[in-house]
C-alpha positions in Angstrom: -7.5 -19.9 -2.7 -8.9 -19.7 0.7 -8.4 -16.8 3.1 -9.1 -16.8 6.8 -9.0 -13.6 8.8 -8.9 -13.5 12.5 -7.8 -11.3 15.4 -10.8 -9.0 15.6 -12.4 -8.1 18.9 -13.5 -5.3 21.2 -11.1 -2.6 22.1 -11.3 0.8 23.7 -10.7 4.0 21.7 -7.0 4.5 21.5 -6.3 0.9 21.7 -4.6 -1.6 19.4 -5.4 -4.8 17.6 -3.5 -7.0 15.2 -5.4 -8.8 12.4 -4.1 -11.8 10.6 -5.1 -13.3 7.3 -3.8 -16.7 6.4 -3.9 -17.9 2.8 -4.1 -21.5 1.7 -4.4 -23.2 -1.6 -1.7 -21.1 -3.3 1.7 -19.8 -2.5 1.5 -16.0 -3.1 5.1 -15.6 -3.7 4.5 -17.3 -7.1 2.1 -14.6 -8.2 4.2 -12.0 -10.0 1.8 -9.2 -9.2 0.2 -10.8 -6.2 -1.4 -8.4 -3.7 -3.0 -8.9 -0.4 -5.2 -6.2 1.0 -7.5 -5.2 3.9 -10.9 -3.6 3.5 -13.5 -2.7 6.0 -17.3 -2.3 6.0 -19.3 -0.6 8.7 -23.1 -1.0 8.9 -24.9 0.9 6.3 -21.7 2.0 4.5 -19.8 0.8 1.5 -16.7 -1.4 1.8 -13.6 0.8 1.9 -9.9 0.2 1.3 -7.7 0.1 4.3 -4.2 -1.2 3.3 -2.5 -3.5 0.8 0.9 -5.0 0.3 2.5 -6.4 -2.8 3.7 -9.9 -2.1 6.9 -9.6 -4.2 8.8 -6.5 -3.2 6.6 -5.6 -0.2 5.3 -2.2 -1.5 2.6 -1.0 0.8 -0.5 1.2 0.3 -2.7 2.9 2.9 -5.9 4.8 3.0 -5.2 8.4 4.1 -7.3 7.9 7.2 -5.0 5.1 8.6 -1.6 6.3 7.6 0.7 6.5 10.5 -1.5 4.3 12.7 -1.9 1.1 10.8 0.9 -1.1 9.4 0.5 -4.0 7.0 3.1 -6.6 6.8 3.6 -10.2 5.4 5.2 -13.4 6.3 6.1 -15.2 3.2 6.9 -18.5 4.9 3.5 -18.6 6.6 1.6 -17.1 3.6 0.1 -14.7 6.1 -0.6 -11.0 6.1 -1.0 -8.9 9.2 -2.6 -5.6 9.9 -1.4 -3.8 13.1 -3.9 -1.2 14.1 -3.0 1.4 16.6 -4.9 4.4 18.0 -8.2 3.0 17.0 -11.2 5.2 16.8 -14.9 4.3 17.4 -15.7 5.2 13.8 -13.4 2.4 12.7 -15.8 -0.2 14.0 -16.5 -2.5 11.1 -16.1 -5.9 9.7 -12.6 -6.2 8.3 -12.0 -8.3 5.3 -8.8 -9.6 3.7 -8.5 -10.1 0.0 -6.0 -11.1 -2.6 -5.5 -10.8 -6.3 -3.1 -10.5 -9.1 -3.1 -6.7 -9.6 -1.3 -4.2 -11.7 -1.0 -0.7 -10.4 -2.4 0.7 -7.2 -4.5 -2.0 -5.5 -7.0 0.2 -3.8 -10.3 -0.8 -5.3 -12.3 -3.8 -4.1 -13.1 -4.9 -7.7 -9.5 -5.5 -8.3 -9.4 -8.5 -5.9 -10.4 -12.0 -6.8 -10.6 -13.8 -3.4 -12.0 -12.7 -0.1 -11.9 -13.9 3.4 -15.0 -14.2 5.7 -14.3 -11.0 7.7 -13.5 -10.4 11.3 -15.4 -7.9 13.5 -13.6 -5.0 15.1 -15.5 -3.0 17.6 -14.0 0.2 19.1 -15.8 1.5 22.1 -15.7 5.2 23.1 
C-alpha cells in the first residue's frame, strides 16, 4: 500500500487548507475494518492524532482540538481521503501525515496504523 499526501502550504492564521491522501496498491473498501487517519508532528513534539475515518460506514473521529474546524471525508471511487482544515492557528504548523490500517475500536493511536504517507508541510503564519 502506498499513500501520498499533498495539499500543504503556507496560510495565514484563520485561513483554510484542504489536504488529500491518495492510496494505491489496495482498495480500502475491501478492508472490513479499514481506517484512514491524519496525524501531525510539529518540530520537537510527538506525533499527534488529528482525525480518522472508517472506510466502511464512514464513522469519523477527531482530536478535541480540531473538532468543529476540521472535517475528514473520503471518496471511495478515488481511494482518497481529504482533510478540510478551517480556522487554522499558528500552533498547528506541522508536518501532516496520512496513514491507514485495519483497526478495531477507536483509531486514535499512531501505533494502530500500518502504512504511512510521506507527510505534507502545513505552515500557519500569525
